[in-house]
C-alpha positions as CSV (number, residue, x, y, z in Angstrom):
1,X,23.6,49.6,7.9
2,X,21.7,46.2,8.0
3,X,22.9,44.5,11.1
4,X,20.4,41.6,11.0
5,X,21.4,37.6,9.9
6,X,20.3,37.4,6.3
7,X,17.4,34.6,6.1
8,X,18.2,31.3,5.9
9,X,16.2,29.5,2.4
10,X,15.5,26.0,3.3
11,X,16.0,23.5,0.5
12,X,13.2,23.2,-2.4
13,X,11.6,19.7,-1.0
14,X,11.3,20.9,2.0
15,X,9.9,24.6,1.3
16,X,7.4,22.4,-1.2
17,X,6.7,20.0,1.5
18,X,8.2,17.2,-0.4
19,X,10.5,15.7,1.9
20,X,11.1,15.7,5.6
21,X,14.9,15.8,5.9
22,X,14.9,14.5,9.7
23,X,12.9,11.5,8.6
24,X,14.8,10.9,5.4
25,X,18.4,10.6,7.2
26,X,16.6,8.5,9.6
27,X,15.6,5.9,7.1
28,X,18.5,5.9,5.1
29,X,21.3,5.6,7.8
30,X,20.9,2.4,8.2
31,X,21.5,1.7,4.7
32,X,19.2,-0.8,3.7
33,X,16.9,-0.8,0.9
34,X,13.4,1.2,1.5
35,X,10.3,0.0,0.7
36,X,8.4,3.1,-0.6
37,X,4.7,2.8,-0.6
38,X,2.7,5.8,-1.7
39,X,-1.8,5.8,-2.3
40,X,-3.1,7.8,-4.4
41,X,-6.6,8.6,-5.4
42,X,-6.8,5.1,-7.5
43,X,-4.8,3.0,-6.7
44,X,-1.3,1.7,-4.4
45,X,2.0,2.3,-6.0
46,X,5.2,0.3,-4.2
47,X,8.7,0.7,-5.3
48,X,12.2,-0.7,-3.6
49,X,14.5,2.4,-3.4
50,X,17.8,1.8,-3.2
51,X,20.0,5.6,-2.1
52,X,23.2,6.8,-4.4
53,X,25.0,9.6,-3.9
54,X,23.9,10.8,-8.2
55,X,19.9,10.2,-6.3
56,X,17.1,7.5,-5.2
57,X,17.2,4.2,-7.4
58,X,14.4,2.1,-8.1
59,X,14.8,-1.4,-8.5
60,X,11.5,-2.4,-8.8
61,X,8.3,-1.1,-8.7
62,X,4.3,-2.5,-8.6
63,X,1.4,-1.2,-8.3
64,X,-2.4,-2.5,-7.3
65,X,-3.8,-2.2,-11.4
66,X,-1.3,-5.7,-11.8
67,X,-4.6,-7.3,-9.3
68,X,-6.4,-6.7,-12.6
69,X,-4.5,-9.3,-14.8
70,X,-5.0,-11.9,-11.4
71,X,-8.7,-11.8,-12.0
72,X,-9.9,-8.7,-9.6
73,X,-12.3,-6.2,-10.4
74,X,-12.6,-4.9,-7.3
75,X,-11.6,-1.3,-6.2
76,X,-7.6,-0.7,-6.5
77,X,-7.4,1.0,-3.5
78,X,-9.2,-1.0,-0.7
79,X,-7.8,-3.5,2.7
80,X,-8.3,-6.1,0.0
81,X,-6.4,-5.0,-2.5
82,X,-3.7,-3.1,-0.9
83,X,-2.8,-6.0,1.1
84,X,-3.3,-8.5,-2.4
85,X,-1.0,-6.0,-3.8
86,X,1.6,-6.0,-1.1
87,X,1.8,-9.9,-0.8
88,X,2.0,-10.0,-4.5
89,X,4.9,-7.0,-4.0
90,X,6.5,-9.2,-2.0
91,X,6.8,-12.3,-4.0
92,X,8.7,-10.3,-6.9
93,X,10.8,-8.5,-4.5
94,X,12.1,-12.5,-3.2
95,X,12.4,-13.5,-6.8
96,X,14.6,-10.6,-7.2
97,X,16.5,-11.5,-4.0
98,X,15.0,-8.5,-2.2
99,X,14.8,-9.9,1.3
100,X,14.7,-7.2,3.6
101,X,13.6,-3.5,3.4
102,X,12.5,-0.9,5.5
103,X,9.4,0.4,5.5
104,X,9.1,3.8,4.4
105,X,5.5,6.0,4.3
106,X,6.9,9.1,3.5
107,X,5.0,12.0,4.7
108,X,2.2,10.2,5.4
109,X,1.2,8.6,9.1
110,X,0.5,5.2,8.9
111,X,-3.2,4.9,10.5
112,X,-3.1,2.1,13.1
113,X,-4.8,-1.0,11.3
114,X,-4.9,1.1,8.9
115,X,-4.5,0.4,4.6
116,X,-0.6,1.4,4.9
117,X,-0.3,-1.7,7.6
118,X,-2.6,-3.6,5.1
119,X,0.1,-3.4,2.8
120,X,3.1,-3.8,5.4
121,X,0.8,-7.8,6.4
122,X,0.7,-8.7,2.5
123,X,5.0,-8.1,2.2
124,X,5.4,-9.6,5.4
125,X,3.3,-12.3,4.9
126,X,5.6,-13.1,1.7
127,X,8.7,-13.4,3.3
128,X,10.6,-10.2,3.2
129,X,11.9,-9.3,6.6
130,X,10.7,-5.8,7.8
131,X,11.1,-4.7,11.3
132,X,7.5,-3.5,12.3
133,X,7.6,-4.2,16.0
134,X,4.3,-6.6,16.9
135,X,1.2,-7.8,14.5
136,X,-1.4,-5.9,16.7
137,X,-1.0,-3.3,14.5
138,X,-1.9,-5.0,11.2
139,X,-5.9,-5.3,11.0
140,X,-7.4,-8.3,11.4
141,X,-8.2,-11.3,9.1
142,X,-11.8,-10.4,8.2
143,X,-11.3,-6.8,7.4
144,X,-8.3,-8.1,5.3
145,X,-10.4,-10.0,3.0
146,X,-13.6,-7.9,3.2
147,X,-16.1,-9.4,5.0
148,X,-17.1,-6.0,6.0
149,X,-17.8,-4.8,2.5
150,X,-19.8,-8.5,1.7
151,X,-21.8,-7.6,4.9
152,X,-22.6,-3.3,4.2
153,X,-23.3,-5.3,0.3
154,X,-26.1,-7.2,2.4
155,X,-27.5,-4.6,4.3
156,X,-28.0,-2.1,1.5
157,X,-29.5,-4.7,-0.8
158,X,-32.8,-4.9,0.7
159,X,-32.7,-0.9,-0.5
160,X,-32.3,-1.1,-4.1
161,X,-31.7,2.2,-4.6
162,X,-29.3,2.4,-2.2
163,X,-27.5,-0.6,-3.3
164,X,-27.0,0.6,-6.8
165,X,-26.0,4.1,-5.8
166,X,-23.3,3.2,-3.5
167,X,-21.8,0.2,-5.4
168,X,-21.9,1.4,-8.8
169,X,-18.4,0.7,-9.6
170,X,-18.7,-2.4,-8.7
171,X,-21.9,-3.1,-10.7
172,X,-20.7,-1.3,-13.4
173,X,-17.4,-4.0,-13.6
174,X,-20.0,-6.6,-13.9
175,X,-18.8,-7.1,-10.1
176,X,-20.6,-8.4,-6.9
177,X,-19.7,-7.0,-3.4
178,X,-21.4,-10.2,-1.7
179,X,-18.3,-12.0,-3.5
180,X,-15.3,-9.7,-2.5
181,X,-14.3,-12.8,0.2
182,X,-14.2,-15.6,-2.6
183,X,-12.4,-13.7,-5.4
184,X,-10.1,-12.1,-2.7
185,X,-9.4,-15.8,-1.9
186,X,-8.8,-17.1,-5.8
187,X,-6.4,-13.9,-6.4
188,X,-4.7,-14.6,-3.3
189,X,-3.0,-18.2,-4.4
190,X,-2.9,-17.3,-7.9
191,X,0.0,-14.9,-6.1
192,X,0.9,-17.7,-3.9
193,X,1.9,-19.7,-6.5
194,X,3.3,-17.3,-8.9
């Protein structure tokens, strides 16, 4: 006769490493809507998600490809684009009546002054209330505006081959990396005036 205890099989989403149930429970206990942010290889996706017994319900969704309509032709996943997506998302959320949420990053652990916190800064700047501690976690204003890209482009411009190799996609889209700050300010103004 076998005397061992039968093996306990974990939930499917836990086995597939898609959900950490202890973290999910902490996010669901306050019974507030969640701001779910996912960074993909191409863009940033943000959603307002509400828990229901039948399953999570998406109330609002915005991704960084919406920035193209506002004149943003640079990368859709860099720090500047992530901030602008957060600002756009915050404005849309306020229009739909979502003024208070909890930040949900999923399996990712957000890095101090990283892209996820740049997104959060955009949402907070739009006027949405999200508990986040202090403002030291946010990237600096110069980094958000893309000053580091501009400086790097100006440095590489002296070596034409290195410049063209590093900024191939920008040049293919007929955008100049040196003008990223100017375009950032224009798009930010368009979002604020919506």
